[in-house]
Structures are given as C-alpha cells and as structure tokens.
C-alpha positions as MATLAB code, in Angstrom:
seq = 'MKTQPRQFSFKSRHNSEVREDWDERKRRVEEGLPRTISFRNRRGDSKKAARKAMVRTFIIGALLVYVTYRMIIWAETTEWGSMLEFIRDNG';
ca = [
      17.903  -61.182  -40.998;
      16.978  -58.340  -43.561;
      19.499  -57.142  -45.805;
      17.534  -54.123  -47.299;
      16.770  -51.031  -45.166;
      13.010  -50.073  -44.108;
      11.682  -47.842  -47.072;
       9.136  -45.195  -46.765;
       6.593  -44.928  -49.478;
       4.183  -41.828  -49.466;
       0.624  -42.067  -50.919;
      -0.756  -38.558  -51.589;
      -4.284  -38.182  -50.934;
      -4.480  -35.794  -53.858;
      -4.914  -37.795  -56.915;
      -6.927  -37.196  -60.258;
     -10.047  -38.582  -58.590;
     -10.052  -36.527  -55.337;
      -9.150  -33.303  -57.441;
     -12.260  -33.605  -59.819;
     -14.594  -34.009  -56.782;
     -12.947  -30.955  -55.136;
     -13.196  -28.757  -58.397;
     -16.956  -29.732  -58.650;
     -17.611  -28.617  -54.910;
     -15.676  -25.665  -55.481;
     -18.014  -24.746  -58.716;
     -21.155  -25.491  -56.648;
     -20.129  -23.070  -53.867;
     -18.748  -20.370  -55.945;
     -22.200  -20.280  -57.586;
     -24.141  -20.025  -54.377;
     -21.936  -16.903  -53.161;
     -23.497  -13.439  -53.628;
     -21.430  -11.252  -56.301;
     -21.413   -8.042  -53.939;
     -20.975   -7.808  -50.280;
     -21.668   -4.713  -48.602;
     -19.897   -3.555  -45.507;
     -22.074   -0.416  -44.574;
     -24.497   -2.660  -42.380;
     -21.664   -4.354  -40.814;
     -20.070   -0.989  -39.557;
     -23.611    0.228  -38.173;
     -23.873   -3.145  -36.313;
     -20.762   -2.987  -34.778;
     -21.173    0.638  -33.680;
     -24.679   -0.375  -32.247;
     -22.974   -3.565  -30.428;
     -20.279   -1.181  -29.000;
     -23.052    1.058  -27.961;
     -24.831   -1.584  -25.898;
     -21.637   -2.747  -24.179;
     -20.898    0.756  -23.206;
     -24.253    1.240  -21.824;
     -24.072   -2.366  -20.151;
     -20.726   -1.441  -18.564;
     -21.954    1.791  -17.106;
     -25.289    0.258  -15.638;
     -22.928   -2.618  -14.239;
     -20.446    0.085  -12.803;
     -23.394    2.351  -11.162;
     -24.939   -0.989   -9.592;
     -21.652   -1.952   -8.051;
     -21.100    1.600   -6.728;
     -24.554    1.502   -5.211;
     -24.205   -1.838   -3.496;
     -20.918   -0.757   -2.150;
     -22.593    2.232   -0.910;
     -25.383    0.325    0.681;
     -22.770   -2.150    2.374;
     -20.932    0.852    4.002;
     -24.252    2.141    5.384;
     -25.108   -1.304    6.852;
     -21.590   -1.470    8.207;
     -21.784    1.785    9.891;
     -25.291    1.169   11.475;
     -24.569   -2.327   12.701;
     -22.074   -3.366   15.288;
     -19.531   -3.114   12.626;
     -19.695    0.550   13.115;
     -18.232    0.629   16.523;
     -15.437   -1.646   15.342;
     -14.780    0.571   12.427;
     -14.623    3.550   14.853;
     -12.297    1.804   17.374;
      -9.837    1.079   14.114;
     -10.107    4.586   12.878;
      -9.454    5.948   16.392;
      -6.629    3.653   17.173;
      -5.252    2.645   14.018;
];
C-alpha cells in the first residue's frame, strides 16, 4: 500500500536549448522580411475583386430571370397552360 500521494511533475518544453533554436529561426525570418509594406496595391486588388463579384452576381441574376421567363413561356404553350388557366379561373 502506498503512503505517499501521487505527485505531478511538469517538464517545460521551453528550456535553454529550445530557446536558442527559436532565436536563430526568428532572426532568419526577420532578415527575409521586406522593410516596407505597401497597402495601395491591396486596395486596388480588393476593389477589382469586388467589381468582378458584382458583375458575376448581375450575370447570374440575369440568367436566372431569363430561365424563369422561358419556363413560364414553356408552361403556357404546353398542356400545363390549360391547367394553369383552370387554376386561375377556379382558384
């Protein structure tokens, strides 16, 4: 039978060996970064992307309206037309 309670021992991952490696990697990354960042191109790109999305939405909407129009014309010229007239007259 054990007389001592269980003990928790935490072993940190951040010891001196890991810290030296981390500092070296951080230094290499910082050397590779550009010193100036331009946001001007990003704004232009986002406006261009928004414009393309708006045109794409308009084209899809127009296509859906046209398809709906053609479906209505088709329904009126086939046997569905007489059924629709019956529903309209008696509904």
